[in-house]
TORMI-638350 format. One record per residue (C-alpha): x, y, z. Coordinates in steps of 0.1 Angstrom, whole numbers, padded with zeros to 4 digits, always signed. Layout:
<pts>
XYZ
...
</pts>
This chain:
<pts>
-0132-0051-0669
-0148-0049-0635
-0151-0018-0614
-0136-0010-0580
-0163+0001-0554
-0152+0016-0521
-0178+0008-0494
-0177+0016-0457
-0197+0027-0427
-0192+0064-0419
-0207+0088-0394
-0220+0122-0402
-0186+0137-0391
-0166+0113-0413
-0156+0088-0387
-0149+0053-0401
-0142+0035-0368
-0160+0002-0372
-0174+0004-0337
-0193+0036-0345
-0218+0023-0370
-0252+0010-0359
-0256-0026-0370
-0290-0043-0375
-0305-0067-0400
-0311-0040-0426
-0275-0027-0425
-0262-0062-0428
-0285-0069-0457
-0271-0038-0474
-0236-0051-0472
-0246-0086-0480
-0262-0073-0512
-0230-0055-0521
-0211-0086-0515
-0234-0107-0536
-0230-0082-0565
-0192-0082-0564
-0167-0108-0576
-0141-0102-0549
-0132-0083-0517
-0101-0061-0513
-0087-0051-0480
-0055-0037-0464
-0038-0060-0439
-0052-0042-0408
-0088-0046-0420
-0082-0081-0431
-0069-0090-0396
-0099-0074-0379
-0122-0094-0402
-0102-0126-0399
-0104-0125-0361
-0142-0128-0361
-0161-0137-0394
-0146-0172-0402
-0158-0184-0367
-0193-0170-0374
-0193-0188-0408
-0183-0221-0392
-0210-0217-0365
-0184-0214-0337
-0199-0181-0326
-0236-0175-0319
-0249-0150-0344
-0283-0139-0357
-0293-0151-0392
-0284-0119-0410
-0248-0120-0396
-0245-0157-0403
-0256-0151-0439
-0230-0124-0443
-0203-0145-0428
-0210-0176-0449
-0210-0155-0481
-0179-0136-0471
-0161-0169-0463
-0168-0182-0499
-0159-0149-0516
-0124-0144-0530
-0105-0121-0507
-0074-0101-0517
-0052-0084-0492
-0026-0057-0498
+0003-0063-0475
+0040-0058-0475
+0045-0073-0441
+0024-0105-0441
+0023-0133-0467
+0004-0160-0448
-0034-0157-0451
-0051-0189-0438
-0087-0177-0442
-0103-0195-0471
-0100-0180-0506
-0076-0153-0495
-0048-0141-0517
-0020-0115-0512
-0016-0085-0535
+0020-0074-0537
+0042-0055-0560
+0033-0022-0576
-0001-0012-0561
-0015+0004-0593
-0005-0025-0615
-0017-0052-0591
-0051-0036-0584
-0057-0028-0620
-0050-0065-0629
-0074-0076-0602
-0101-0052-0616
-0094-0065-0651
-0097-0101-0640
-0129-0096-0620
-0158-0087-0643
-0183-0086-0614
-0162-0059-0598
-0142-0057-0566
-0155-0044-0533
-0130-0024-0513
-0136-0022-0476
-0105-0005-0461
-0103+0032-0453
-0065+0037-0455
-0062+0016-0486
-0090+0035-0502
-0070+0067-0498
-0040+0052-0516
-0062+0037-0543
-0081+0070-0548
-0047+0088-0552
-0040+0064-0580
-0074+0070-0596
-0085+0034-0593
-0118+0038-0574
-0148+0039-0597
-0178+0040-0573
-0185+0047-0537
-0212+0030-0515
-0212+0047-0481
-0236+0038-0453
-0239+0071-0435
-0250+0066-0399
-0269+0092-0379
-0241+0097-0354
-0215+0123-0347
-0185+0104-0333
-0162+0133-0325
-0131+0113-0331
-0112+0094-0358
-0101+0077-0378
-0119+0097-0405
-0126+0092-0442
-0096+0102-0463
-0077+0113-0432
-0045+0112-0452
-0058+0136-0477
-0061+0135-0515
-0042+0156-0541
-0075+0172-0552
-0113+0172-0549
-0131+0142-0563
-0163+0152-0581
-0190+0125-0578
-0224+0118-0594
-0252+0106-0572
-0266+0073-0583
-0289+0067-0554
-0297+0077-0518
-0317+0052-0498
-0328+0058-0462
-0329+0029-0439
-0354+0024-0410
-0328+0030-0383
-0318+0064-0398
-0288+0055-0418
-0287+0065-0455
-0271+0043-0482
-0253+0066-0506
-0242+0054-0540
-0219+0076-0560
-0198+0072-0591
-0169+0093-0602
-0179+0122-0624
-0164+0122-0658
</pts>
């Protein structure tokens, strides 16, 4: 059985707005490594649509991009992608599949069928999956910024505190810190 890892950019004050992170070759290499180590991506519909609007064009070469971004885009394009959506069933991006039905059952089946693990990249979906005790590990890229606005990590709240064990903390040159945690037993 594979694990479900939640990974996202986050500012020091918890903001997960995708425009607030500082992107450079090193941060893209961090996420490319996570992608390489996982068997599939999992998103909510909103995140999928944001990703779908840009990355396939980069992978095709329709958009000018530096090598690190192009590498990410090509690997993402080839990776199986799963989307939780109750309102959309047409996903034209290559290797994209809809997750529907009971969320707990569907995501557990995806984890069971993906021995290399599933990488979750949606903040709102992460809140729901954490409420269902389905997230096993967390890989946050904490940026040296205070955004002063939302959306924020776990903005919808959780039923209780999650105790985590630190696996690693790796500072990057631009000041971000890659934090890897797993759920404490």
